[in-house]
N, C-alpha and C positions, 0 to 999 in steps of 0.2 A: 504492500499499499504506499501511496505517495501524497504529498502534500505540498502545497506553498505555503508558507506562514510567515507572518512580519510579528515580531514580538514587540510590543510596546510598554511592556509591564512586567519583570521577570517574578513569576509564582512558582515555586518549588513543587514538583511532582505534579503539576497540570497536563493533562492531557489535549491534544490538536485532534485527533480522531482516534476511536477504538470502540471495544466491543470487552468491556473490563470490569469486574468485578472486585473491589480490594478490601482488605482488611490489614488491622496492626500487625505487623511480622511478616506477611508474605505466605504463608502458610497457606490458608485459604482463598489467595488470590487467584482469579481465573479469568481467561482471555488473554486481549493484548491490546496495546496503545502506543502511540507515537508521542512523544510530548519532550517536557523537559526533565530535565536532572533535578535530585530533591533538592540542591541549591537553588534552581532557575538560571544557573548560569551557562548550561550547555543542554543539548539533544539527549533525549533517551530513547530507546525501543524496548519495552518489557512484555514479557512473554511468558505464560505457563502451558506447560508442555504436559502430557499424561504422564510420561517418563520422567519428569522433575519434581523432587520433592517440594520445592518455592518458586514463585516467579522470577525470571531474571530478568535482570536491567544490562544492556549494552548501554554505556554512556560514553561520550567523545569529549573528551576535555581539551583536547587540541584545539576545538573549534570553539572560541566564548561565544555566546549571542551580543552581536549589537545591537543594540535597541532601535527598533526603527527600521531595520535592514529585510528584505525580502530572502529565504532560503526556500531552496526546494529538499524537502525532508522524505527519505524512505528507509522501510523497514520490509525485508521479506525472511520469510523463515520457508526451508522446504522438507521439513519434517527431522532435521541434522544438525542444520547450520542457520545460526540467525546472523542478519547483516543488516549493519546501521550505513547509510549511504547519504552525503551532505553535499548539495551542489554538486552531483555527478561522480564524488570521491567516495569510493568505499574506506570507511574511517574504521570501523570494528566488526569483529566478526568473532563469533562463539560457536561452539560445538555441546555445551554444557548441559542444552535441554534436548530431549530427543520425543520421538513421538509426535502424534496429532495433537494440535492446538487443545487445549480444557478450556470449552467455551463454559459461561454460566448456563445455570438449567433454568432458573427464573429470575424475572425483573430487571432484566439487563438488554439494552436494545445497542445498536450503533449508535455511538455518538459523534457528531462532527460539530468541533467548536470546542468552548470550556466545557467542564463539567457541571452539571448540574447544581452541585453543593458549592 
Protein backbone atom coordinates (compact mmCIF):
# COMPACT_ATOMS: atom_id res chain seq x y z
CA UNK A 1 0.00 0.00 0.00
CA UNK A 2 1.27 3.49 -0.68
CA UNK A 3 0.25 7.04 0.16
CA UNK A 4 1.26 10.57 -0.59
CA UNK A 5 1.42 12.34 2.75
CA UNK A 6 2.32 15.74 4.14
CA UNK A 7 2.86 16.00 7.88
CA UNK A 8 2.05 19.43 9.32
CA UNK A 9 2.10 18.45 12.98
CA UNK A 10 4.24 15.54 14.25
CA UNK A 11 2.09 13.07 16.18
CA UNK A 12 3.72 9.92 17.52
CA UNK A 13 2.22 6.59 16.50
CA UNK A 14 -0.30 8.14 14.13
CA UNK A 15 -1.60 6.22 11.13
CA UNK A 16 -2.15 7.55 7.61
CA UNK A 17 -3.80 4.42 6.26
CA UNK A 18 -4.42 1.00 7.74
CA UNK A 19 -6.64 -1.73 9.06
CA UNK A 20 -5.35 -2.03 12.60
CA UNK A 21 -6.48 -2.70 16.16
CA UNK A 22 -3.98 -1.68 18.79
CA UNK A 23 -3.47 -2.40 22.45
CA UNK A 24 -0.83 -1.56 25.01
CA UNK A 25 2.25 -3.74 24.56
CA UNK A 26 1.51 -4.97 21.04
CA UNK A 27 0.62 -8.60 21.87
CA UNK A 28 -3.07 -8.05 21.03
CA UNK A 29 -2.44 -5.75 18.08
CA UNK A 30 -3.81 -6.97 14.74
CA UNK A 31 -3.62 -5.80 11.12
CA UNK A 32 -1.29 -3.23 9.56
CA UNK A 33 -0.80 0.50 9.12
CA UNK A 34 1.48 3.10 7.56
CA UNK A 35 2.10 6.14 9.71
CA UNK A 36 4.57 7.78 12.03
CA UNK A 37 6.93 6.24 14.55
CA UNK A 38 6.31 6.55 18.28
CA UNK A 39 8.26 9.83 18.35
CA UNK A 40 6.48 11.28 15.31
CA UNK A 41 9.85 12.15 13.78
CA UNK A 42 10.01 9.37 11.16
CA UNK A 43 7.75 7.09 9.12
CA UNK A 44 6.72 3.59 10.18
CA UNK A 45 5.10 0.46 8.75
CA UNK A 46 3.50 -1.73 11.43
CA UNK A 47 2.17 -5.23 10.81
CA UNK A 48 0.97 -8.24 12.81
CA UNK A 49 1.21 -11.61 11.04
CA UNK A 50 -0.13 -14.95 12.23
CA UNK A 51 3.40 -16.30 12.69
CA UNK A 52 4.62 -13.47 14.94
CA UNK A 53 3.98 -13.00 18.63
CA UNK A 54 3.63 -9.22 18.53
CA UNK A 55 3.17 -6.56 15.87
CA UNK A 56 6.45 -5.60 14.20
CA UNK A 57 7.35 -2.03 13.33
CA UNK A 58 9.73 -0.90 10.61
CA UNK A 59 10.94 2.62 11.29
CA UNK A 60 13.46 4.56 9.27
CA UNK A 61 15.37 7.09 11.33
CA UNK A 62 17.57 8.13 8.40
CA UNK A 63 14.64 10.06 6.90
CA UNK A 64 13.50 12.64 9.45
CA UNK A 65 10.10 14.08 8.59
CA UNK A 66 10.29 17.67 7.37
CA UNK A 67 7.04 19.40 8.30
CA UNK A 68 5.04 20.68 5.34
CA UNK A 69 6.88 18.51 2.77
CA UNK A 70 5.14 15.87 0.65
CA UNK A 71 6.45 12.28 0.81
CA UNK A 72 5.53 9.10 -1.03
CA UNK A 73 5.48 6.34 1.61
CA UNK A 74 4.85 2.67 0.84
CA UNK A 75 4.76 -0.52 2.85
CA UNK A 76 4.66 -4.03 1.42
CA UNK A 77 4.53 -7.53 2.82
CA UNK A 78 4.69 -10.77 0.83
CA UNK A 79 4.17 -13.23 3.68
CA UNK A 80 7.87 -13.31 4.56
CA UNK A 81 9.40 -9.83 4.19
CA UNK A 82 8.13 -6.42 5.31
CA UNK A 83 9.43 -3.42 3.34
CA UNK A 84 9.26 0.33 3.96
CA UNK A 85 9.85 2.56 0.93
CA UNK A 86 10.14 6.35 1.11
CA UNK A 87 10.22 8.47 -2.05
CA UNK A 88 11.03 5.40 -4.15
CA UNK A 89 13.95 4.17 -2.03
CA UNK A 90 13.83 1.00 0.06
CA UNK A 91 14.81 2.24 3.52
CA UNK A 92 14.06 -0.80 5.71
CA UNK A 93 13.22 -4.47 5.30
CA UNK A 94 12.62 -7.20 7.85
CA UNK A 95 11.97 -10.94 7.85
CA UNK A 96 10.94 -11.00 11.53
CA UNK A 97 7.30 -11.73 10.64
CA UNK A 98 5.91 -14.74 8.79
CA UNK A 99 2.54 -15.92 7.58
CA UNK A 100 -0.60 -14.10 6.52
CA UNK A 101 -1.57 -10.75 8.00
CA UNK A 102 -3.57 -11.29 11.19
CA UNK A 103 -6.54 -8.98 10.61
CA UNK A 104 -8.87 -7.80 13.39
CA UNK A 105 -11.96 -9.98 13.58
CA UNK A 106 -14.45 -7.33 14.73
CA UNK A 107 -14.92 -3.59 14.87
CA UNK A 108 -12.07 -2.41 12.65
CA UNK A 109 -12.32 -1.17 9.08
CA UNK A 110 -9.88 0.30 6.61
CA UNK A 111 -9.01 3.81 7.79
CA UNK A 112 -7.63 6.57 5.60
CA UNK A 113 -6.38 9.73 7.30
CA UNK A 114 -6.00 10.31 11.02
CA UNK A 115 -7.17 7.74 13.57
CA UNK A 116 -10.65 8.34 14.97
CA UNK A 117 -9.30 9.02 18.45
